[in-house]
C-alpha positions as CSV (number, residue, x, y, z in Angstrom):
1,M,0.0,0.0,-0.1
2,A,1.2,3.5,-0.8
3,R,2.6,5.3,2.2
4,H,0.3,8.2,1.3
5,D,-3.2,6.9,0.8
6,S,-5.2,9.6,-1.0
7,P,-6.6,8.6,-4.4
8,K,-4.8,11.6,-6.2
9,Y,-1.3,10.3,-4.8
10,R,-2.1,6.7,-5.9
11,A,-3.2,7.7,-9.4
12,A,0.0,10.0,-9.7
13,L,2.1,7.1,-8.2
14,R,0.8,4.8,-11.2
15,I,1.7,7.1,-13.6
16,A,5.3,7.6,-12.4
17,E,5.7,3.8,-12.1
18,R,4.5,3.3,-15.8
19,M,7.1,6.0,-16.9
20,H,9.8,4.0,-14.9
21,Q,8.9,0.7,-16.6
22,L,9.4,2.5,-20.0
23,G,12.7,3.9,-18.9
24,H,11.8,7.5,-18.4
25,A,12.4,9.6,-15.3
26,A,9.3,10.7,-13.4
27,Y,9.1,13.0,-10.3
28,F,6.2,14.4,-8.3
29,A,7.0,18.3,-8.7
30,G,5.8,21.5,-7.4
31,G,3.4,22.3,-4.8
32,C,2.4,18.7,-3.9
33,V,6.3,18.2,-2.9
34,R,6.1,21.6,-0.6
35,D,2.9,20.6,0.9
36,L,4.1,17.1,1.9
37,L,7.3,18.4,3.3
38,L,5.2,20.9,5.2
39,G,2.9,18.2,6.6
40,R,0.0,19.5,4.6
41,E,-2.4,17.8,2.5
42,P,-1.6,18.4,-1.4
43,Q,-4.6,19.4,-3.5
44,D,-3.2,17.9,-6.5
45,F,-0.2,15.8,-7.4
46,D,1.7,16.8,-10.5
47,V,4.2,14.7,-12.3
48,A,7.1,15.9,-14.2
49,T,8.8,13.4,-16.7
50,S,11.5,13.1,-19.2
51,A,8.8,11.3,-21.6
52,T,7.4,13.5,-24.4
53,P,3.8,14.4,-24.6
54,D,3.0,12.0,-27.2
55,L,4.5,9.1,-25.4
56,V,2.3,10.0,-22.3
57,Q,-0.7,10.1,-24.5
58,Q,0.1,6.7,-26.1
59,T,0.7,5.2,-22.9
60,F,-2.4,6.1,-21.0
61,P,-6.0,5.3,-22.4
62,K,-7.7,8.5,-21.1
63,T,-5.9,12.0,-21.7
64,E,-6.5,15.4,-22.4
65,A,-3.9,17.5,-24.4
66,V,-4.6,20.9,-22.4
67,G,-1.0,22.2,-23.3
68,A,0.6,19.9,-25.4
69,H,2.7,22.7,-27.1
70,F,4.1,23.2,-23.4
71,G,4.6,19.7,-22.9
72,V,1.3,19.3,-20.5
73,I,-1.3,16.5,-20.7
74,L,-3.9,15.5,-18.2
75,V,-4.0,11.8,-17.4
76,L,-7.5,10.7,-16.4
77,D,-7.9,7.8,-14.0
78,K,-10.8,6.3,-12.1
79,F,-11.0,6.6,-8.3
80,D,-10.1,3.6,-6.4
81,A,-13.5,2.3,-5.2
82,K,-12.0,0.3,-2.4
83,F,-11.0,3.4,-0.7
84,D,-13.6,5.9,-2.1
85,S,-16.9,4.0,-2.6
86,N,-18.8,7.1,-2.8
87,L,-16.9,8.3,-5.6
88,K,-17.0,5.3,-7.8
89,G,-17.2,6.0,-11.5
90,E,-15.7,9.5,-11.1
91,R,-12.4,10.6,-12.5
92,I,-9.3,12.1,-11.0
93,T,-7.0,14.1,-13.4
94,T,-3.2,14.2,-12.9
95,E,-1.1,16.7,-14.8
96,V,1.7,15.2,-16.5
97,A,4.5,17.7,-17.9
98,T,7.5,16.9,-19.9
99,F,10.9,18.5,-18.7
100,R,11.4,21.6,-20.5
101,T,13.4,24.8,-21.0
102,E,11.5,27.9,-22.1
103,G,12.5,31.0,-24.3
104,A,11.2,34.6,-23.7
105,Y,8.1,35.7,-22.6
106,A,6.9,38.4,-24.9
107,D,3.5,38.6,-23.5
108,G,4.5,38.4,-19.9
109,R,2.4,35.1,-19.5
110,R,3.6,32.3,-21.9
111,P,6.9,31.4,-23.3
112,D,7.4,32.1,-26.9
113,E,9.3,29.0,-27.3
114,V,9.4,25.5,-25.6
115,C,12.1,23.0,-25.8
116,F,11.7,19.4,-24.3
117,S,14.3,18.2,-22.1
118,T,15.5,15.1,-20.4
119,D,17.2,16.7,-17.6
120,P,15.2,17.6,-14.5
121,R,17.5,20.4,-13.3
122,E,16.7,22.4,-16.3
123,D,13.0,21.9,-15.8
124,V,13.3,23.1,-12.2
125,L,15.2,26.5,-13.2
126,R,12.6,27.6,-15.3
127,R,9.9,27.6,-12.4
128,D,8.8,30.4,-10.1
129,F,10.0,29.9,-6.4
130,T,12.6,27.7,-4.8
131,I,9.8,26.1,-2.6
132,N,8.0,25.0,-5.8
133,G,11.2,24.0,-7.5
134,L,11.4,20.5,-5.4
135,L,11.0,17.3,-7.0
136,L,10.3,14.1,-5.2
137,D,11.2,10.5,-6.6
138,P,7.9,8.7,-5.5
139,I,9.7,5.0,-6.5
140,A,12.4,5.8,-3.9
141,Y,9.9,7.1,-1.4
142,E,7.8,3.8,-1.8
143,Q,10.7,1.7,-1.3
144,G,11.1,2.9,2.0
145,G,13.3,5.9,1.9
146,S,12.4,9.0,3.9
147,I,10.8,12.0,2.2
148,E,13.7,14.2,2.6
149,D,16.0,11.6,1.1
150,S,13.7,11.1,-2.0
151,I,13.9,14.8,-2.9
152,L,15.9,16.4,-5.8
153,D,16.8,19.9,-4.6
154,F,18.7,21.9,-7.3
155,V,17.6,25.4,-5.9
156,G,17.9,25.5,-2.0
157,G,14.0,24.9,-1.8
158,Q,14.2,22.6,1.4
159,S,16.4,25.2,3.2
160,D,14.1,28.2,2.3
161,L,11.0,26.0,3.4
162,A,12.8,25.4,6.8
163,A,13.6,29.3,7.1
164,G,9.9,30.1,5.8
165,V,11.2,32.2,2.9
166,I,9.6,32.9,-0.5
167,R,12.7,33.4,-2.9
168,A,12.5,33.4,-6.7
169,I,14.6,30.9,-8.5
170,G,17.6,32.5,-10.2
171,E,17.1,36.2,-11.0
172,P,13.9,37.6,-9.5
173,E,13.5,40.2,-12.3
174,R,13.8,37.5,-15.0
175,R,11.2,35.4,-13.1
176,F,8.5,38.2,-12.8
177,A,9.2,39.5,-16.4
178,E,8.2,35.8,-17.6
179,D,5.0,35.9,-15.9
180,K,3.9,39.1,-14.1
181,L,1.2,37.1,-12.2
182,R,4.0,35.5,-10.1
183,M,4.3,38.6,-8.2
184,L,0.9,38.1,-6.8
185,R,1.8,34.4,-6.3
186,A,4.8,35.3,-4.1
187,V,2.5,37.4,-2.0
188,R,-0.3,34.5,-1.7
189,F,2.4,31.9,-0.7
190,A,4.0,34.1,1.8
191,A,0.5,35.0,3.4
192,R,-0.9,31.3,3.3
193,L,2.1,29.8,4.7
194,G,3.1,32.6,7.0
195,F,6.4,32.9,5.2
196,T,8.4,36.2,4.5
197,I,9.3,37.2,1.1
198,D,13.2,37.4,0.3
199,P,14.3,40.9,0.3
200,Q,15.8,40.5,-3.3
201,T,12.7,39.0,-4.5
202,Q,10.4,41.6,-2.8
203,T,12.7,44.5,-4.4
204,A,11.9,43.1,-7.8
205,I,8.3,43.0,-7.1
206,K,8.4,46.7,-6.0
207,A,10.1,47.5,-9.2
208,E,7.7,45.5,-11.5
209,A,4.6,46.1,-9.8
210,H,3.4,48.6,-12.4
211,A,3.6,45.9,-15.0
212,I,0.9,43.6,-13.3
213,H,-1.6,45.0,-15.8
214,Q,-0.2,43.0,-18.6
215,V,-1.9,40.2,-16.7
216,S,-5.5,39.8,-17.7
217,C,-8.2,40.9,-15.4
218,E,-9.5,37.3,-14.9
219,R,-6.1,36.0,-13.6
220,I,-5.6,38.9,-11.2
221,R,-9.2,38.3,-9.9
222,D,-8.6,34.7,-9.2
223,E,-5.3,35.4,-7.5
224,L,-6.7,38.0,-5.4
225,T,-9.7,35.7,-4.5
226,K,-7.3,33.1,-3.4
227,I,-5.4,35.5,-1.4
228,L,-8.9,36.3,0.3
229,T,-10.0,33.0,0.8
230,E,-7.0,30.7,1.8
231,G,-7.1,31.7,5.5
232,A,-4.6,34.7,5.8
233,A,-6.4,37.5,4.0
234,R,-5.1,40.3,6.5
235,R,-1.7,39.3,5.9
236,G,-2.0,38.8,2.3
237,F,-3.4,42.6,1.9
238,E,-0.7,43.9,4.0
239,L,2.0,42.4,1.8
240,L,-0.1,43.7,-1.3
241,D,0.3,47.0,0.2
242,E,4.1,46.8,1.0
243,T,4.9,45.5,-2.3
244,G,3.3,48.4,-4.1
245,L,0.8,45.8,-5.8
246,L,-2.2,47.0,-4.1
247,A,-2.3,50.4,-5.6
248,Q,-2.0,48.9,-8.9
249,V,-4.6,46.3,-8.7
250,L,-7.1,47.7,-6.3
251,P,-6.3,51.6,-6.0
252,E,-9.7,52.1,-4.5
253,V,-8.8,49.9,-1.7
254,A,-5.4,51.6,-1.3
255,R,-7.2,54.8,-0.8
256,L,-8.6,53.6,2.5
257,H,-5.3,54.4,4.3
258,G,-5.5,57.4,6.5
259,V,-9.2,58.0,6.3
260,A,-10.1,58.8,9.9
261,Q,-13.3,57.6,11.6
262,P,-15.2,58.8,14.6
263,P,-13.5,57.3,17.4
264,Q,-16.7,56.6,19.5
265,Y,-17.8,54.2,16.9
266,H,-14.3,53.1,15.4
267,P,-11.8,53.1,18.3
268,E,-9.5,50.9,16.2
269,G,-8.5,53.7,13.8
270,D,-8.8,54.4,10.1
271,V,-10.8,52.6,7.4
272,W,-7.7,50.8,6.3
273,T,-6.9,49.2,9.8
274,H,-10.8,48.4,10.1
275,T,-10.7,46.8,6.9
276,L,-7.7,44.8,7.8
277,M,-9.4,43.7,11.0
278,L,-12.6,42.4,9.0
279,L,-10.2,40.3,7.0
280,D,-8.9,38.6,10.1
281,H,-12.3,37.2,10.4
282,L,-12.3,35.4,7.0
283,P,-11.5,31.6,7.4
284,A,-9.8,29.5,5.0
285,G,-12.5,28.2,2.5
286,A,-14.8,31.4,3.0
287,T,-16.9,32.0,0.0
288,A,-15.4,34.5,-2.5
289,T,-18.5,36.8,-2.2
290,L,-18.4,37.0,1.4
291,A,-14.6,37.9,1.2
292,W,-15.0,40.6,-1.5
293,G,-18.0,42.0,0.5
294,M,-16.0,42.5,3.7
295,L,-13.0,43.8,1.6
296,L,-15.3,46.5,-0.2
297,H,-18.1,47.1,2.4
298,D,-16.7,50.6,3.5
299,I,-15.1,51.5,0.0
300,G,-17.2,54.5,-0.3
301,K,-15.9,56.2,2.7
302,P,-12.9,57.9,1.4
303,A,-15.2,59.7,-1.4
304,T,-17.5,60.7,1.6
305,F,-15.4,61.7,4.3
306,T,-16.7,64.8,6.0
307,P,-14.8,66.3,8.8
308,P,-16.5,67.7,12.1
309,D,-18.0,71.1,11.7
310,P,-16.1,73.5,14.1
311,N,-19.2,75.3,14.4
312,K,-21.3,72.5,15.8
313,P,-20.0,71.5,19.3
314,G,-19.9,67.7,19.5
315,D,-20.1,67.2,15.8
316,R,-18.2,64.1,14.6
317,I,-16.7,62.6,11.3
318,R,-19.5,61.5,9.0
319,F,-19.7,59.6,5.8
320,N,-23.2,60.5,4.5
321,G,-23.9,58.3,1.4
322,H,-21.1,56.1,1.7
323,V,-23.2,52.9,1.0
324,G,-24.5,54.3,-2.4
325,I,-21.2,55.7,-3.3
326,G,-19.6,52.4,-2.2
327,I,-21.9,50.4,-4.4
328,A,-20.9,52.3,-7.3
329,I,-17.3,52.0,-6.7
330,A,-17.4,48.5,-6.1
331,R,-19.5,47.9,-9.4
332,T,-16.6,49.4,-11.2
333,I,-14.2,47.2,-9.5
334,L,-16.1,44.0,-10.0
335,T,-16.9,44.9,-13.7
336,R,-13.2,45.6,-14.3
337,L,-12.3,42.1,-12.8
338,R,-15.0,40.6,-14.7
339,F,-16.9,39.0,-12.0
340,S,-20.0,37.0,-12.8
341,N,-23.4,38.6,-12.6
342,D,-24.4,36.4,-9.9
343,D,-21.3,37.0,-7.6
344,C,-21.5,40.9,-8.5
345,A,-25.1,40.9,-7.4
346,Q,-24.2,39.3,-4.1
347,I,-21.2,41.4,-3.2
348,L,-23.0,44.5,-4.1
349,A,-25.9,43.5,-1.9
350,L,-23.5,42.9,1.2
351,I,-22.3,46.3,0.8
352,Q,-26.0,47.7,0.2
353,H,-27.4,46.1,3.3
354,H,-24.4,46.3,6.0
355,M,-25.6,49.5,7.9
356,Q,-29.0,48.0,8.0
357,F,-28.3,46.0,11.1
358,G,-28.2,49.2,13.0
359,D,-32.0,49.3,12.7
360,V,-33.0,45.8,13.1
361,K,-34.8,46.2,16.4
362,K,-36.8,49.1,15.2
363,M,-37.8,47.2,12.0
364,K,-41.6,46.3,11.7
365,Q,-42.1,42.6,11.5
366,S,-42.8,42.7,7.6
367,T,-39.4,44.7,7.0
368,L,-37.5,42.3,9.3
369,K,-38.6,39.4,7.5
370,R,-37.8,40.9,4.2
371,F,-34.3,41.7,5.4
372,L,-34.0,38.0,6.9
373,R,-34.8,36.5,3.4
374,L,-32.2,38.2,1.6
375,P,-30.3,35.6,-0.6
376,H,-27.3,34.1,1.3
377,F,-28.4,35.9,4.3
378,N,-25.7,34.0,6.6
379,E,-23.0,36.1,4.7
380,H,-24.9,39.1,5.6
381,L,-24.6,37.9,9.2
382,A,-21.0,37.0,8.8
383,L,-20.1,40.5,7.7
384,H,-22.0,42.3,10.2
385,Y,-20.3,40.2,13.0
386,A,-16.8,40.9,11.6
387,D,-17.9,44.7,11.2
388,V,-18.7,44.9,14.8
389,M,-15.9,43.0,16.0
390,S,-13.6,45.2,14.2
391,S,-15.1,48.4,15.8
392,H,-17.1,49.0,18.9
393,R,-17.7,45.3,19.5
394,S,-21.4,45.5,20.6
395,L,-23.3,42.6,19.3
396,D,-26.9,43.3,20.4
397,M,-28.0,43.9,16.9
398,Y,-26.1,40.9,15.4
399,Q,-27.6,38.7,18.3
400,Y,-31.2,39.9,17.4
401,A,-30.8,39.4,13.8
402,F,-29.3,35.9,14.4
403,E,-32.0,34.8,16.8
404,N,-34.7,35.8,14.4
405,F,-33.1,34.1,11.4
406,E,-32.6,30.9,13.4
407,Q,-36.1,30.8,15.1
408,L,-38.1,32.0,12.1
409,S,-39.3,29.2,9.6
410,E,-39.1,29.7,5.9
411,D,-42.7,29.6,5.9
412,Q,-42.8,32.6,8.1
413,I,-40.3,34.6,6.4
414,K,-41.4,33.9,2.9
415,P,-44.9,32.6,3.2
416,K,-46.9,31.7,0.1
417,L,-48.6,34.8,-1.0
418,L,-52.4,35.3,-0.4
419,L,-52.7,37.7,-3.2
420,T,-51.5,37.6,-6.8
421,G,-51.9,39.8,-9.8
422,E,-54.4,37.1,-11.3
423,D,-56.4,37.4,-8.2
424,L,-56.5,41.1,-8.6
425,I,-57.6,40.8,-12.2
426,A,-60.3,38.2,-11.3
427,A,-61.6,40.8,-8.7
428,G,-62.0,43.3,-11.5
429,Y,-59.0,45.4,-11.1
430,K,-57.3,46.7,-14.2
431,P,-53.6,45.9,-14.7
432,G,-51.3,48.9,-14.4
433,P,-48.6,50.5,-12.4
434,R,-50.6,50.3,-9.1
435,F,-50.6,46.5,-9.0
436,R,-47.0,46.5,-7.7
437,E,-47.9,48.8,-4.9
438,M,-51.2,46.9,-4.1
439,L,-49.3,43.6,-4.0
440,F,-46.5,44.9,-1.8
441,A,-49.0,46.3,0.7
442,A,-50.9,42.9,0.9
443,E,-47.7,41.0,1.4
444,D,-46.7,43.7,4.1
445,A,-50.0,43.1,6.0
446,Q,-49.5,39.4,5.4
447,L,-46.0,39.3,6.9
448,E,-47.0,41.6,9.8
449,G,-49.7,38.7,10.6
450,S,-53.0,40.8,10.0
451,L,-54.1,39.0,7.1
452,N,-54.5,35.2,6.9
453,S,-56.7,34.5,3.9
454,R,-57.4,35.6,0.2
455,D,-60.7,37.0,1.0
456,Q,-59.1,39.2,3.9
457,A,-56.4,40.2,1.6
458,L,-59.0,41.3,-1.3
459,A,-61.0,43.3,1.4
460,F,-57.8,45.0,2.7
461,I,-57.1,46.0,-1.0
462,A,-60.5,47.3,-1.4
463,E,-60.3,49.4,1.7
464,R,-56.9,50.6,1.1
465,F,-57.0,51.3,-2.7
466,G,-60.8,51.4,-3.3
467,A,-63.1,48.9,-5.1
468,P,-62.7,48.0,-8.6
469,V,-64.2,50.3,-11.2
């Protein structure tokens, strides 16, 4: 039995064993080796081999040539039902890449030319960071060797792992010139792993930060989302700020620096500090919408900052209209980063409604129930909790909303309507703009508990709006 029992490990091991049988070198490469050495569960196991893409495709019955030009083939394998009975019939994919060297990167993303190689050292030297440049011989490991003794390390990756350092392989300037996204990846790895960035590597990022715009908006969005959702969002954004990347990819967020807040409500400090404290509440695996909602919830404050009026004793800093302005700014950001319509709607809703918690105890039942039935209300609760715990720390409104959300059933929050437009037409009312107002008023009364039947609802409409003409 394999010394590591995950299905993905076993699938990658079978590939490596088959390559060895055919006389080719094959190693586990990149992040999976790093994670194994750190005692973390790898998300995937990638294989690097001296075999050409054509041979890989000829050897395995199910493959996809996702990047054959770059030597990358996906090998599809079934899960082992003995260990994964619930996943029987599903497939696992293993990325198999031929050793290669690369030419220049004219577009700052992909090499213009790729040459396949049989030398694993050449393959490692074109990778991004030393901790991702480690190779593991799975055959030697399976034969009883220690994981450390089964490692090929051409770039000092093991020592950097031990020291907790993110260091570019070779010349940092060259690595970042090849793929500008690597600058964001350096920040993500440092934040997620709790590492520091090597000074020379960080200097190169600062010098090249302006060039991050060569990367597509979608790739930037995805990398930022990973920084926000991998469990170290605050440190990630501190590093983005320190490296100069934040001002390039999210200048609107960088403007939160130094925007003072009224100390009686925000003893923690300026809007930037407050936002970082919210990010501290994001656990690993948080949804992208909640993460971006937390990041952008006060994005309208810099534009609406109003200092205290010296002619009004006791006046304070205000941000009148910051929610509406924040929605407009956030929409610009989300559009720029090409978020889906659904994600954009939820993030904007989080911004739109985050101040409403201050009024929950004053809301009539119908208003409260409409509030509680907002899509993904658990995210609104999570944002409000983090907002409060990052400022005045008074949880009264949160507790009230949470208890009502937990105690009220779906039928109470969103009951079947007593009255529809068809009912109004059947009663003799002519369709028109007032229908919406009439139906809203009927539902409002229903949510308040004052209407319990269709007949009562029709009588209510007749009394409120007049009998049909």
